[in-house]
LUMNU-121484 format. One line per 8 residues: number of its first residue (from 1); their letters; for each residue z, y, x of C-alpha. Coordinates in nm, 3 decimals, m for minus. Each point is the difference from the previous one (the first is absolute). Layout:
LUMNU-121484
NUM = A = Z/Y/X; ...
END
This chain:
LUMNU-121484
1 = QVQLVESG = 1.081/0.049/1.717; m0.128/m0.021/m0.374; 0.138/0.285/m0.245; m0.042/m0.034/m0.367; 0.016/0.278/m0.250; m0.005/m0.094/m0.405; m0.090/0.237/m0.244; m0.065/m0.005/m0.375
9 = GGLVQPGG = 0.327/m0.071/m0.132; 0.149/0.156/m0.298; 0.125/0.023/m0.352; m0.235/m0.173/m0.277; 0.042/m0.125/m0.370; m0.021/m0.356/m0.087; m0.378/m0.110/m0.002; m0.103/0.253/0.257
17 = SLRLSCVA = m0.159/m0.035/0.346; 0.084/0.094/0.330; m0.179/m0.040/0.325; 0.178/m0.030/0.310; m0.158/0.048/0.357; 0.155/m0.097/0.347; m0.203/0.160/0.306; 0.053/m0.169/0.359
25 = SGGNFGIY = m0.003/0.167/0.304; 0.052/m0.115/0.382; m0.107/m0.343/m0.034; m0.331/m0.213/m0.032; m0.010/m0.030/m0.423; m0.222/m0.273/0.007; 0.200/m0.262/0.115; 0.310/0.058/m0.203
33 = DMGWYRQV = 0.105/m0.168/m0.332; 0.086/0.266/m0.257; 0.250/m0.003/m0.262; 0.195/0.183/m0.268; 0.347/m0.074/m0.054; 0.265/0.144/m0.236; 0.398/0.029/m0.016; 0.229/0.083/m0.285
41 = PGNQRELV = 0.399/0.096/0.078; 0.175/m0.366/0.005; m0.295/m0.165/0.075; m0.223/m0.188/0.285; m0.313/0.189/0.089; m0.281/m0.228/m0.169; m0.376/m0.005/0.049; m0.211/0.119/m0.229
49 = ARIVTSGS = m0.319/m0.023/0.145; m0.207/m0.145/0.341; m0.304/0.033/0.146; m0.075/m0.170/0.328; m0.301/0.111/0.246; m0.247/m0.192/m0.201; 0.032/0.173/m0.296; 0.181/m0.301/m0.187
57 = TNYADSVK = 0.274/0.113/m0.225; 0.328/m0.123/m0.179; 0.237/0.143/m0.241; 0.341/m0.060/m0.166; m0.008/m0.147/m0.358; 0.140/0.304/m0.153; m0.270/0.213/0.155; m0.289/m0.189/m0.026
65 = GRFTISRD = m0.319/0.107/m0.232; 0.169/0.343/0.029; m0.023/0.106/0.353; m0.259/m0.011/0.209; 0.048/0.031/0.390; m0.294/0.105/0.225; m0.059/0.118/0.362; m0.271/0.261/0.159
73 = NAKNTVYL = m0.009/m0.134/0.371; m0.206/0.315/0.064; 0.259/0.239/m0.122; 0.295/m0.222/0.142; 0.153/0.004/m0.358; 0.124/m0.244/m0.241; 0.028/0.048/m0.378; 0.196/m0.104/m0.305
81 = QMNSLKPE = m0.148/0.076/m0.355; 0.262/m0.049/m0.253; m0.106/m0.023/m0.363; 0.175/m0.086/m0.328; 0.343/0.100/0.173; 0.321/m0.100/m0.140; 0.371/0.101/0.079; 0.080/m0.291/0.206
89 = DTAVYYCN = m0.222/0.125/0.206; 0.197/0.289/0.115; 0.087/m0.044/0.369; m0.064/0.170/0.380; m0.334/m0.137/0.089; m0.033/m0.055/0.350; m0.331/m0.084/0.191; 0.009/m0.253/0.296
97 = AAWLLRNY = m0.206/m0.100/0.294; 0.028/m0.357/0.158; m0.169/m0.187/0.303; 0.157/m0.240/0.197; 0.366/0.060/0.080; m0.038/0.380/m0.100; 0.071/0.147/m0.304; 0.002/0.369/m0.105
105 = WGQGTQVT = 0.138/0.202/m0.346; m0.094/0.336/m0.138; 0.311/0.200/m0.156; m0.092/m0.079/m0.328; m0.100/0.181/m0.327; 0.183/0.014/m0.342; m0.170/m0.161/m0.289; 0.209/0.091/m0.336
113 = VSS = m0.168/m0.132/m0.333; 0.216/0.131/m0.298; m0.070/0.130/m0.315
END
């Protein structure tokens, strides 16, 4: 019912910045809590940042102070601004929408931080 499409990933040097976008369609965007997760081979998918319908946010300790999640309900879009990137940020980043028992995922976008 809800489709999520991520964009903005790529290759960046340590200390650089990237801005990820996730556009949602097919649902009522304003009722969903939105989040960014990431996953590397051999590891479980982990929460990076979350923004609920009220606008309240929370972040993984590893990205706090460097990443910022935001949402634009008029554009059905959630963003992840990533600054001061480190090699350990390298992962596939996934967009998530959640409402009650419903969960939707994008296909992911690759972020590689390397010199």
